[in-house]
C-alpha positions in Angstrom: -20.8 -3.2 -21.4 -19.9 0.3 -20.1 -17.4 0.8 -17.4 -18.9 1.7 -13.9 -17.8 4.8 -12.2 -18.7 5.9 -8.7 -18.7 9.7 -8.2 -18.4 10.7 -4.5 -18.9 14.4 -3.8 -21.1 16.4 -1.4 -21.3 19.4 -3.8 -24.5 19.2 -5.9 -22.9 21.3 -8.5 -19.7 19.2 -8.9 -21.8 16.0 -8.7 -24.1 17.1 -11.5 -21.2 18.4 -13.7 -19.2 15.1 -13.3 -22.3 12.9 -13.7 -23.5 14.6 -16.9 -20.0 14.7 -18.4 -19.2 11.0 -17.7 -22.6 9.8 -18.9 -22.0 11.7 -22.2 -18.8 9.7 -22.5 -20.7 6.4 -22.2 -19.9 5.5 -18.6 -22.4 3.9 -16.2 -22.6 6.2 -13.1 -23.5 5.8 -9.5 -23.2 8.5 -6.9 -22.7 9.0 -3.2 -22.6 12.2 -1.1 -20.7 10.9 1.9 -17.9 8.5 2.7 -20.0 5.8 4.4 -22.4 5.5 1.5 -19.4 5.4 -0.9 -18.0 2.4 0.9 -21.4 0.7 0.8 -21.6 1.2 -2.9 -18.0 0.0 -3.5 -18.7 -3.1 -1.5 -22.0 -3.9 -3.3 -21.4 -2.8 -6.8 -17.6 -3.1 -7.3 -17.2 -0.1 -9.7 -14.3 0.0 -12.1 -13.2 3.5 -10.8 -14.1 5.8 -8.0 -13.9 9.6 -8.4 -13.6 10.7 -4.7 -13.7 14.1 -3.1 -11.6 14.5 0.0 -13.8 16.8 2.1 -16.9 14.6 2.7 -19.3 14.1 5.6 -19.1 11.0 7.8 -15.8 9.7 6.5 -13.4 11.9 4.5 -11.9 10.8 1.2 -8.5 9.9 2.7 -10.3 7.4 5.0 -12.5 6.0 2.2 -9.5 5.6 -0.1 -7.5 3.8 2.6 -10.4 1.4 3.3 -10.9 0.6 -0.4 -7.2 0.0 -0.9 -6.7 -2.2 2.2 -9.7 -4.5 1.6 -8.5 -7.5 -0.4 -11.9 -7.6 -2.3 -11.7 -3.9 -3.4 -8.0 -3.1 -3.5 -7.8 -3.2 -7.3 -10.5 -0.6 -7.8 -9.0 2.6 -9.2 -9.4 5.6 -6.9 -8.9 9.1 -8.2 -9.1 11.9 -5.7 -10.9 14.9 -7.2 -10.7 17.9 -4.8 -10.2 21.6 -4.3 -7.3 20.8 -1.9 -4.3 21.7 -3.9 -1.4 21.7 -1.5 1.4 19.3 -2.1 0.8 17.7 1.3 -2.8 16.9 0.3 -1.5 15.2 -2.8 1.1 13.4 -0.8 -1.4 12.0 1.8 -3.9 11.1 -0.9 -1.3 9.0 -2.8 0.0 7.6 0.6 -3.6 6.3 1.2 -3.4 4.4 -2.1 -5.0 6.8 -4.5 -4.2 6.0 -8.1 -4.5 9.7 -9.2 -5.2 13.2 -8.0 -7.1 15.9 -9.8 -7.5 19.4 -8.5 -10.7 21.3 -8.9 -11.5 23.2 -11.0 -10.1 21.1 -13.8 -10.4 20.9 -17.5 -12.5 18.1 -19.0 -9.5 16.9 -21.0 -7.5 16.4 -17.8 -10.2 14.1 -16.5 -10.4 12.2 -19.9 -6.7 11.7 -19.8 -6.9 10.2 -16.3 -9.8 7.9 -17.3 -7.9 6.7 -20.3 -4.9 5.9 -18.2 -6.9 3.9 -15.6 -9.9 2.4 -17.5 -9.4 0.3 -20.6 
């Protein structure tokens, strides 16, 4: 059974790139374009990992990450922030909200593969 990854991004270009790449690696993919929808999918489907942009409509990635990590039912789901926000304060706040990893856009596919191998076995 393939691992389930939820990709949360409001950029159609980034969403398509991530989705096609992850499917080519054999992962089962679901998608959301805003924070509220992401939380619905996490609650219903319990993905193995969430790739989460920070700048999202309705609820930002920091809020979504915090809600996932403080819910006893979903707290063990791996959350990796994938964002263009590259300042050290953004990384700090992302990890403070419970994120398991932080990847800055644009990134090399190998960097994503490395993070996935670290967090999904």
